[in-house]
C-alpha positions in Angstrom: 2.4 40.6 41.5 -1.0 42.4 41.9 -2.1 40.7 38.7 -1.3 37.3 40.1 -3.5 38.0 43.2 -6.4 39.4 41.1 -6.7 36.2 39.1 -7.9 34.0 42.0 -10.2 36.7 43.2 -11.7 37.1 39.7 -12.2 33.3 39.4 -13.8 33.3 42.9 -16.2 36.1 41.8 -17.1 34.3 38.6 -17.9 31.1 40.5 -19.9 33.0 43.1 -21.9 34.8 40.4 -22.6 31.6 38.5 -23.6 29.8 41.7 -25.9 32.7 42.7 -27.5 32.7 39.3 -28.3 29.0 39.4 -29.7 29.4 42.9 -31.9 32.3 41.8 -33.1 30.2 38.9 -34.2 27.5 41.3 -35.9 30.0 43.5 -37.7 31.5 40.5 -38.9 28.1 39.4 -40.3 27.2 42.8 -41.8 30.7 43.3 -43.4 30.6 39.8 -45.0 27.3 40.6 -46.3 28.6 43.9 -47.6 31.9 42.5 -49.2 30.2 39.4 -51.4 28.2 41.7 -50.5 24.9 40.1 -48.6 23.8 43.2 -51.9 22.8 44.8 -52.7 20.5 41.9 -49.5 18.5 42.1 -46.5 18.6 39.9 -46.7 20.6 36.6 -47.6 18.5 33.6 -44.3 19.2 31.8 -42.9 15.6 31.9 -41.1 16.3 28.7 -38.9 18.9 30.4 -37.8 16.6 33.2 -37.3 13.5 31.2 -36.4 14.9 27.8 -37.1 12.8 24.7 -38.2 9.8 26.7 -40.9 11.9 28.4 -42.2 13.2 25.1 -42.8 9.7 23.7 -45.0 8.6 26.6 -48.7 8.7 26.0 -51.1 10.8 28.0 -52.1 7.9 30.3 -48.5 7.2 31.2 -47.8 10.8 32.0 -50.9 11.0 34.1 -50.0 7.8 36.0 -46.5 9.1 36.7 -47.9 12.5 37.9 -50.4 10.7 40.2 -47.6 8.6 41.7 -45.6 11.8 42.2 -48.5 13.4 44.1 -49.1 10.3 46.2 -45.5 9.6 47.1 -43.7 12.9 46.9 -43.1 16.0 49.0 -46.1 18.2 49.3 -45.8 21.5 47.4 -45.2 24.6 49.6 -48.3 26.6 50.3 -48.4 30.1 49.0 -48.1 31.4 52.5 -45.0 29.2 53.1 -43.5 30.3 49.8 -44.2 34.0 50.6 -42.5 33.5 54.0 -39.4 31.9 52.4 -39.1 34.6 49.8 -39.7 37.3 52.5 -36.8 35.8 54.5 -34.6 35.9 51.4 -35.6 39.5 50.8 -34.8 40.4 54.4 -31.4 38.9 54.0 -30.8 40.8 50.8 -31.5 44.1 52.6 -29.6 43.2 55.8 -26.7 45.4 56.8 -24.2 44.0 57.2 -25.0 41.6 54.4 -24.5 37.9 55.5 -23.9 35.8 52.4 -23.8 32.6 54.5 -27.3 33.2 55.9 -28.6 33.9 52.3 -26.9 30.8 51.0 -28.6 28.8 53.7 -32.1 30.1 52.7 -31.4 29.4 49.1 -30.1 25.9 49.9 -33.4 25.1 51.6 -35.2 25.8 48.4 -32.6 23.9 46.3 -32.9 20.9 48.6 -36.6 20.9 48.3 -36.3 21.1 44.5 -33.9 18.2 44.6 -36.3 16.1 46.6 -39.1 16.8 44.0 -36.7 15.8 41.2 -35.8 12.6 42.9 -39.4 11.8 43.5 -40.1 12.4 39.8 -37.3 10.1 38.7 -38.5 7.4 41.1 -42.1 7.6 39.9 -40.9 7.6 36.3 -38.6 4.6 36.6 -41.2 2.7 38.7 -43.8 3.2 36.0 -41.4 2.1 33.3 -40.5 -1.0 35.3 -44.2 -1.9 35.6 -44.6 -1.9 31.8 -44.6 -5.2 29.9 -41.5 -6.0 27.9 -43.6 -5.4 24.7 -44.7 -1.9 25.9 -41.1 -1.0 26.8 -39.9 -2.2 23.4 -42.6 -0.1 21.7 -41.5 2.9 23.8 -37.9 2.2 22.7 -39.0 2.1 19.1 -40.8 5.5 19.4 -37.7 6.9 21.1 -35.5 5.8 18.2 -37.8 7.1 15.6 -38.1 10.5 17.3 -36.1 13.3 15.7 -33.5 14.9 18.1 
């Protein structure tokens, strides 16, 4: 009977660890952006990461136009001071006794939600740019995409 009770607990722990790992990855990405200093210059120029093969077949002018639209219309990057404050709050929660996982999850969720807004802004800017292209330019982009090796 003890074995039957331990299975749900083990599954819950695995889910919790995976969830925490994903949240820490988001925090690391946001913190890395802030610490690198690139956050003041707008979104990083890694369009290929966010949009996969389609982003890689865009020319430099298209990527720059999309980046400019993201800077114009999207959420402002956190300042270094704001990022330090958020990471400090997370560090305090990690040290707190008794440990409050709900409070920590709330702080991590704030960073995740901000990251989601940035991703949504990127997608909107990307699709808007593609929609403004002529049919011939979109067809040429489709041709490049099909010729690209996976």
